[in-house]
C-alpha positions as CSV (number, residue, x, y, z in Angstrom):
1,X,88.9,117.8,21.0
2,X,91.6,116.8,22.8
3,X,92.6,120.3,23.8
4,X,89.2,121.1,24.9
5,X,89.2,118.0,27.1
6,X,92.4,119.0,28.6
7,X,90.9,122.4,29.3
8,X,87.8,121.2,31.2
9,X,90.0,118.5,33.1
10,X,92.4,121.3,34.3
11,X,89.6,123.5,35.2
12,X,88.1,120.5,37.1
13,X,91.3,119.7,39.0
14,X,91.8,123.3,39.9
15,X,88.0,123.5,41.2
16,X,88.8,120.4,43.4
17,X,91.7,122.1,45.1
18,X,89.7,125.2,45.6
19,X,86.9,123.5,47.0
20,X,89.1,121.4,49.4
21,X,90.8,124.6,50.6
22,X,87.6,126.8,51.0
23,X,85.0,124.1,52.2
24,X,84.7,122.4,55.7
25,X,85.7,119.0,56.0
26,X,82.1,117.7,56.3
27,X,81.1,119.6,53.2
28,X,84.1,117.9,51.4
29,X,82.7,114.5,52.3
30,X,79.2,115.3,51.2
31,X,80.6,116.7,47.8
32,X,82.8,113.5,47.4
33,X,80.0,111.3,48.3
34,X,77.5,113.0,45.8
35,X,80.5,113.0,43.0
36,X,81.1,109.2,43.6
37,X,77.2,108.5,43.4
38,X,76.9,110.5,40.4
39,X,79.8,108.6,38.7
40,X,78.7,105.2,39.4
41,X,75.3,106.1,38.3
42,X,76.9,107.4,35.1
43,X,78.7,104.3,34.6
44,X,75.5,101.9,34.8
45,X,73.7,104.5,32.4
46,X,76.4,104.2,29.5
47,X,75.3,103.3,26.2
48,X,77.1,103.0,23.1
49,X,75.8,106.2,21.7
50,X,76.6,108.2,24.6
51,X,79.8,106.4,25.7
52,X,82.2,109.4,25.2
53,X,80.1,111.8,27.0
54,X,80.0,109.5,30.1
55,X,83.7,108.7,30.0
56,X,84.2,112.6,29.9
57,X,82.0,113.2,32.8
58,X,83.7,110.4,34.6
59,X,87.2,112.1,33.9
60,X,85.9,115.3,35.3
61,X,84.8,113.6,38.4
62,X,88.2,112.0,38.6
63,X,90.1,115.1,37.8
64,X,88.1,117.1,40.9
65,X,88.9,114.1,43.1
66,X,92.3,114.5,42.4
67,X,92.3,118.0,43.1
68,X,90.6,117.6,46.5
69,X,93.2,114.8,47.3
70,X,96.1,116.9,46.3
71,X,95.1,119.9,48.5
72,X,94.4,117.6,51.5
73,X,97.9,115.8,51.0
74,X,99.7,119.2,50.9
75,X,97.7,120.4,53.9
76,X,98.4,117.3,56.0
77,X,102.1,117.7,55.0
78,X,102.2,121.3,56.2
79,X,100.6,120.6,59.4
80,X,102.3,117.6,60.6
81,X,105.1,116.5,58.3
82,X,107.0,119.6,58.6
83,X,106.2,120.4,62.0
84,X,109.0,118.4,63.2
85,X,109.4,120.2,66.7
86,X,106.3,121.9,67.7
87,X,107.0,121.5,71.5
88,X,110.4,123.2,71.1
89,X,109.1,126.0,68.7
90,X,109.2,128.8,71.6
91,X,112.6,127.7,72.7
92,X,116.0,128.7,71.5
93,X,117.3,125.7,69.5
94,X,120.7,125.0,68.0
95,X,120.3,123.9,64.4
96,X,122.5,123.1,61.1
97,X,121.0,124.4,58.0
98,X,122.1,124.9,54.3
99,X,121.5,127.8,52.4
100,X,119.0,127.0,49.8
101,X,119.2,130.7,47.8
102,X,121.9,133.3,48.3
103,X,121.1,136.1,50.6
104,X,118.7,138.7,49.5
105,X,119.9,142.4,50.5
106,X,117.4,144.9,51.6
107,X,118.2,148.5,52.7
108,X,118.5,147.6,56.4
109,X,118.5,143.7,56.7
110,X,119.2,140.6,54.5
111,X,117.1,137.4,54.2
112,X,118.2,134.1,53.4
113,X,116.3,130.9,52.5
114,X,117.7,127.7,54.4
115,X,117.1,124.3,54.7
116,X,117.1,122.8,58.0
117,X,119.2,119.5,58.3
118,X,119.1,118.7,62.0
119,X,118.5,120.4,65.3
120,X,119.6,119.8,69.0
121,X,117.2,118.5,71.3
122,X,116.6,119.1,75.0
123,X,119.1,116.1,75.8
124,X,121.6,117.6,73.4
125,X,121.1,114.8,70.9
126,X,121.2,115.8,67.2
127,X,117.7,115.1,65.4
128,X,117.2,114.9,61.8
129,X,114.8,117.4,60.4
130,X,113.3,118.7,57.1
131,X,111.9,122.1,56.9
132,X,112.4,125.5,55.0
133,X,113.4,128.6,57.0
134,X,113.9,132.2,56.3
135,X,116.4,133.8,58.4
136,X,116.7,137.6,58.8
137,X,120.0,139.2,59.8
138,X,121.6,142.8,59.4
139,X,122.5,144.0,56.0
140,X,126.1,143.1,56.2
141,X,125.4,139.5,56.4
142,X,125.4,137.4,53.0
143,X,125.7,133.7,52.6
144,X,126.3,132.0,49.3
145,X,124.5,129.0,47.8
146,X,125.0,125.8,49.6
147,X,126.8,127.4,52.6
148,X,126.4,124.9,55.7
149,X,125.6,127.0,58.6
150,X,125.3,126.2,62.6
151,X,123.1,128.9,64.4
152,X,121.2,129.3,67.3
153,X,117.7,131.1,67.7
154,X,114.0,130.8,68.1
155,X,111.6,129.6,65.3
156,X,108.4,131.4,64.1
157,X,106.0,129.3,62.5
158,X,104.7,130.5,59.3
159,X,101.1,129.2,60.0
160,X,99.5,131.0,62.9
161,X,97.3,129.0,65.3
162,X,94.0,128.1,63.7
163,X,95.0,129.4,60.3
164,X,94.6,127.5,57.1
165,X,98.0,126.9,55.3
166,X,96.9,128.5,52.2
167,X,96.1,131.7,53.8
168,X,99.6,132.1,55.2
169,X,101.9,134.1,52.7
170,X,105.1,132.3,53.7
171,X,103.6,129.0,53.6
172,X,102.3,129.5,50.0
173,X,106.0,130.3,49.1
174,X,107.0,127.0,50.6
175,X,108.3,128.4,53.9
176,X,107.8,126.7,57.4
177,X,109.5,128.8,59.8
178,X,111.2,132.3,60.1
179,X,114.0,133.0,62.4
180,X,115.1,136.6,63.4
181,X,118.5,137.6,64.1
182,X,120.0,134.1,65.2
183,X,123.4,133.6,66.9
184,X,125.7,132.4,64.0
185,X,128.2,129.7,65.3
186,X,129.9,128.7,62.2
187,X,129.5,128.9,58.2
188,X,131.2,126.9,55.9
189,X,130.9,127.6,52.1
190,X,130.2,124.8,49.7
191,X,133.2,122.3,49.0
192,X,132.2,121.8,45.3
193,X,130.1,124.0,42.9
194,X,127.0,122.8,41.6
195,X,124.8,123.8,38.5
196,X,122.6,125.9,40.5
197,X,125.9,127.4,42.4
198,X,127.0,128.5,39.2
199,X,123.6,129.9,38.3
200,X,123.6,132.0,41.5
201,X,127.0,133.2,40.8
202,X,126.2,134.5,37.3
203,X,123.0,136.2,38.7
204,X,125.1,137.9,41.4
205,X,127.9,139.0,39.4
206,X,125.6,140.3,36.8
207,X,123.8,142.1,39.6
208,X,127.1,144.1,40.7
209,X,128.2,144.7,37.5
210,X,124.8,146.4,36.8
211,X,125.1,148.5,39.9
212,X,128.4,149.9,38.2
213,X,127.1,150.5,34.8
214,X,124.3,153.0,35.6
215,X,123.4,155.2,38.4
216,X,121.1,154.7,41.4
217,X,118.2,154.1,41.1
218,X,117.8,153.1,37.5
219,X,120.3,150.2,38.1
220,X,118.0,148.9,40.7
221,X,114.8,149.3,38.3
222,X,116.8,147.3,35.7
223,X,118.0,144.6,38.2
224,X,114.1,144.2,38.9
225,X,113.2,144.0,35.3
226,X,116.1,141.8,34.3
227,X,117.1,139.8,37.2
228,X,114.0,139.8,39.5
229,X,116.0,141.6,42.4
230,X,113.6,144.2,43.8
231,X,114.8,144.6,47.5
232,X,116.8,147.8,46.8
233,X,114.5,149.8,44.8
234,X,113.7,152.9,46.6
235,X,110.3,153.0,48.7
236,X,109.2,156.3,46.8
237,X,109.8,154.7,43.5
238,X,107.8,151.7,44.2
239,X,105.1,153.8,45.5
240,X,105.0,155.9,42.5
241,X,104.6,152.8,40.4
242,X,102.0,151.6,42.7
243,X,100.0,154.6,42.5
244,X,100.0,154.8,38.8
245,X,99.2,151.0,38.3
246,X,102.5,150.1,36.7
247,X,103.9,148.0,39.5
248,X,104.2,145.1,37.1
249,X,107.0,147.0,35.3
250,X,109.5,146.9,38.2
251,X,109.5,143.0,38.4
252,X,110.0,140.1,36.2
253,X,106.5,139.3,34.8
254,X,104.9,137.3,32.1
255,X,105.6,140.2,29.6
256,X,109.4,139.8,30.1
257,X,109.1,136.1,29.6
258,X,106.7,136.3,26.6
259,X,109.2,138.7,24.9
260,X,112.2,136.3,25.8
261,X,110.5,133.1,24.6
262,X,109.7,134.9,21.3
263,X,112.8,136.4,20.8
264,X,114.8,133.0,21.6
265,X,112.5,130.6,19.7
266,X,112.8,132.9,16.6
267,X,116.5,133.6,16.7
268,X,117.3,129.7,17.3
269,X,114.8,128.5,14.9
270,X,116.8,130.3,12.1
271,X,120.0,129.1,13.1
272,X,119.2,125.3,13.9
273,X,117.1,122.7,12.7
274,X,113.5,123.1,14.1
275,X,113.8,120.4,16.7
276,X,117.2,121.4,17.9
277,X,116.2,125.2,18.1
278,X,113.1,124.1,20.2
279,X,115.1,122.2,22.5
280,X,117.5,125.1,23.1
281,X,114.8,127.7,23.3
282,X,113.0,125.4,26.1
283,X,116.3,125.0,28.2
284,X,117.1,128.8,28.0
285,X,113.5,129.7,28.9
286,X,113.6,127.1,31.8
287,X,117.0,128.2,33.0
288,X,116.2,132.0,33.1
289,X,112.9,131.1,35.1
290,X,115.0,129.5,37.6
291,X,117.6,132.2,37.7
292,X,115.3,135.1,38.1
293,X,113.3,133.1,41.1
294,X,110.1,131.4,39.3
295,X,107.5,133.8,40.7
296,X,104.1,132.8,39.9
297,X,103.6,135.1,36.8
298,X,107.2,134.1,35.7
299,X,106.3,130.5,36.0
300,X,102.9,130.7,34.3
301,X,104.4,132.7,31.2
302,X,107.2,130.0,31.2
303,X,105.0,127.2,31.0
304,X,102.8,128.7,28.5
305,X,105.7,129.6,26.2
306,X,107.2,126.1,26.6
307,X,103.9,124.6,25.8
308,X,103.7,126.9,22.4
309,X,107.1,125.7,21.0
310,X,106.2,122.1,20.5
311,X,102.8,122.8,19.1
312,X,104.5,125.4,16.7
313,X,106.9,122.6,15.6
314,X,104.4,120.1,14.6
315,X,102.2,122.7,12.8
316,X,99.5,123.1,15.2
317,X,97.9,126.5,16.5
318,X,97.9,126.5,20.2
319,X,94.9,128.0,21.7
320,X,96.0,130.6,24.5
321,X,93.2,129.8,26.8
322,X,93.9,126.0,26.8
323,X,97.6,126.5,27.3
324,X,96.7,128.9,30.3
325,X,94.7,126.5,31.8
326,X,97.2,123.6,31.6
327,X,99.9,126.0,32.9
328,X,97.7,126.8,35.8
329,X,96.8,123.2,36.6
330,X,100.6,122.2,36.6
331,X,101.5,124.9,38.7
332,X,98.8,123.8,41.3
333,X,99.8,120.5,41.0
334,X,103.1,121.4,42.4
335,X,102.0,123.8,44.8
336,X,98.1,123.8,45.6
337,X,98.5,126.9,47.7
338,X,99.6,128.9,44.6
339,X,95.8,129.3,43.8
340,X,95.4,131.9,46.4
341,X,98.5,133.8,45.7
342,X,97.8,137.4,44.5
343,X,100.7,137.7,42.2
344,X,99.3,134.3,40.4
345,X,95.6,135.5,40.5
346,X,96.7,138.7,38.7
347,X,98.8,137.3,36.3
348,X,96.2,134.5,35.3
349,X,93.3,137.0,35.2
350,X,95.3,139.5,33.0
351,X,96.5,136.8,30.6
352,X,92.8,135.5,30.5
353,X,91.7,138.9,29.8
354,X,94.0,139.6,27.0
355,X,93.5,136.1,25.4
356,X,89.8,136.5,25.7
357,X,88.8,140.0,25.2
358,X,91.4,141.4,22.8
359,X,89.9,140.2,19.4
360,X,86.3,141.6,20.5
361,X,87.8,145.0,21.2
362,X,90.1,144.9,18.2
363,X,87.0,144.2,16.0
364,X,84.9,146.9,17.5
365,X,88.0,149.3,16.9
366,X,88.4,148.3,13.5
367,X,84.6,149.0,12.8
368,X,84.9,152.4,14.2
369,X,87.9,153.4,12.4
370,X,86.3,152.5,9.1
371,X,83.2,154.2,10.1
372,X,85.3,157.7,10.7
373,X,87.5,156.9,7.7
374,X,90.6,157.2,9.6
375,X,94.0,157.3,7.7
376,X,96.4,154.3,7.8
377,X,93.8,152.2,9.4
378,X,96.1,149.1,9.7
379,X,99.0,150.9,11.3
380,X,96.6,152.8,13.7
381,X,95.0,149.7,14.6
382,X,98.1,147.9,15.3
383,X,99.0,150.9,17.5
384,X,96.0,150.9,19.3
385,X,96.0,147.2,20.0
386,X,99.5,147.0,21.2
387,X,99.4,150.0,23.5
388,X,95.9,150.5,24.7
389,X,93.5,147.6,24.1
390,X,96.1,145.0,25.5
391,X,96.2,147.0,28.8
392,X,92.9,147.7,28.7
393,X,91.6,144.0,28.6
394,X,94.0,143.1,31.2
395,X,92.8,145.8,33.6
396,X,89.2,144.9,33.3
397,X,89.9,141.1,33.9
398,X,92.0,141.8,37.0
399,X,89.7,144.5,38.2
400,X,87.8,142.1,40.8
401,X,91.2,141.2,42.5
402,X,92.3,144.8,42.7
403,X,89.0,145.7,44.2
404,X,89.0,142.9,46.7
405,X,92.6,142.9,47.8
406,X,93.6,146.5,47.4
407,X,90.5,148.9,47.1
408,X,92.4,151.4,45.4
409,X,91.9,152.0,41.5
410,X,94.3,154.3,39.6
411,X,92.2,155.8,36.9
412,X,95.5,157.3,35.4
413,X,96.7,153.8,34.9
414,X,95.7,152.9,31.3
415,X,97.3,156.5,30.0
416,X,100.4,155.7,32.0
417,X,100.7,152.1,30.7
418,X,100.1,153.4,27.1
419,X,103.1,155.7,27.4
420,X,105.5,153.4,28.9
421,X,104.8,150.0,27.3
422,X,106.5,150.8,24.1
423,X,109.7,151.5,26.0
424,X,109.7,148.1,27.8
425,X,110.9,145.9,24.9
426,X,113.7,148.3,24.1
427,X,114.4,148.6,27.8
428,X,114.8,144.9,28.5
429,X,116.8,144.4,25.1
430,X,119.2,147.2,25.9
431,X,119.6,146.1,29.4
432,X,120.2,142.5,28.5
433,X,122.8,143.6,26.0
434,X,124.3,145.9,28.7
435,X,124.6,143.3,31.2
436,X,126.2,140.6,28.8
437,X,128.7,143.2,27.5
438,X,129.4,144.3,31.1
439,X,130.5,140.8,31.9
440,X,132.5,140.1,28.6
441,X,134.0,143.3,27.9
442,X,133.3,146.1,30.6
443,X,134.2,149.1,28.4
444,X,131.5,148.4,25.8
445,X,129.1,147.7,28.7
446,X,129.4,151.3,29.9
447,X,128.7,152.5,26.7
448,X,125.4,150.4,26.3
449,X,124.7,151.2,30.1
450,X,124.3,154.8,29.2
451,X,121.7,154.2,26.5
452,X,119.9,151.9,28.8
453,X,120.1,154.5,31.8
454,X,118.6,157.3,29.5
455,X,115.7,154.7,28.6
456,X,115.2,153.8,32.2
457,X,115.4,157.5,33.8
458,X,112.8,158.6,31.1
459,X,110.6,155.7,32.1
460,X,110.9,156.7,35.9
461,X,110.3,160.4,35.0
462,X,107.0,159.5,33.5
463,X,105.9,157.4,36.4
464,X,107.0,160.0,39.1
465,X,105.3,162.9,37.1
466,X,101.8,161.1,36.8
467,X,102.2,159.9,40.3
468,X,101.6,163.4,41.7
469,X,98.3,163.4,39.8
470,X,95.9,162.2,42.4
471,X,93.3,160.1,40.3
472,X,93.1,157.2,42.5
473,X,89.5,156.0,43.5
474,X,88.9,153.9,46.5
475,X,86.4,151.1,46.0
476,X,86.5,149.1,49.3
477,X,82.8,148.1,49.7
478,X,81.9,144.5,48.6
479,X,79.2,145.4,46.0
480,X,81.9,147.0,44.0
481,X,83.6,143.6,43.8
482,X,80.4,142.2,42.5
483,X,79.9,144.8,39.9
484,X,83.4,144.2,38.7
485,X,82.9,140.5,38.3
486,X,79.5,141.0,36.8
487,X,81.1,143.4,34.1
488,X,83.5,140.5,33.2
489,X,80.7,137.7,33.1
490,X,78.5,140.3,30.8
491,X,81.6,140.6,28.4
492,X,82.1,137.0,28.1
493,X,78.4,136.3,27.4
494,X,78.6,139.0,24.8
495,X,81.7,137.6,23.2
496,X,80.4,134.1,23.1
497,X,77.3,135.4,21.4
498,X,79.3,137.2,18.9
499,X,81.2,133.9,18.2
500,X,78.2,131.7,18.1
501,X,76.6,134.3,15.5
502,X,79.5,134.2,13.2
503,X,79.6,130.4,13.3
504,X,75.9,130.1,12.0
505,X,75.6,129.2,8.5
506,X,74.3,132.3,6.3
507,X,71.5,131.7,4.0
């Protein structure tokens, strides 16, 4: 019962954020007024027999209101609090900034995330400021974490005039301004090393070692899978993964974190007492999440993994959908704009589809195998579930998002995913050992790197082969979106009916 309450409270909080972002201000006032009236009415009607029902409804109202308040607080902060110099936005400014993340190198340019400390106004007086910038420079420029930089250039707002903050991609990622090819006056490296600095140093060193352990472009593919560095993956390879519906492979995703969480928790629980093993597991998952950039899919999987570990320790079974809702609410609490992020939506819906649909389709597949008297049914069912049904459930759930935002549906995606998904655990495991060995004892890393390169190259060749097959359907009409939503709703209704039928007592 407490888990069910948390599920509905999380959903109500998220609904409040969405309503606040999509509805007009007047509509929000009407909705808030109606909810307050309903809440007061329920408080007066409370009786002893329906006390808990009334409290539950009141909590839902409060959660919804908190969601509205959270979005509006962030919107006010975005439009006024961090717009520290709107009148000087079109003019060249002299600024002092601090590097928030090491420079990310692309083929022709580099990007660096900066924190603005102060700027020089029209009178030449330094004024304190607080904003996040993304600076673009030629590819040869690279700055390490916490480098102090003095620069001069024009700022470009991440939010266009008349645009809502949550619709701006940069703003959803916490960026307030862009600055293109400024003049660098001075750059002073950090005087002392911090924990985050050491973490970024390890990541940079691991990336450079990985580039020497195996040939290009497989080295860049493994950098995307292991370290979340996708900037130098060739465009033709990225396009091939997109055309085959396997773009989730070339980036850190929930699959990677889930694999890490399971492996780490099982390993340390065997070595240490449960509580110590759980604490170490949580710390490793959190550190790795920060190391690879804490993208929405990664953060969602990390939160779900962290939530599952304490439940396992106290002997309670964690319900996936509940953990998913709580993780989404926690992420929306930290950044309400993330609900409009396509990566978050795809990750959330794919996980929801797997958690909700997989048992239904597995049961139907089991019935079919029994009917045809297939040999080795348990083994065959496990293979089908892991390699076909999991991908199928994720793709059904993400179908509305794919149609709405992209309009292209790769029909060959289920087959390609079925072929390459069994490779991914081995690819990630051998890649992780390869990098660790390369950092500790380079010759051994070269040996493991050869095996990893063979797996990665085989993976790439499968993708490149099927990318040449023109099996992509364009579904850009709005009614296709509603059809895909209807399919998911009908499937949910069918699953709930099946569960209700099983729960009924037999006579």
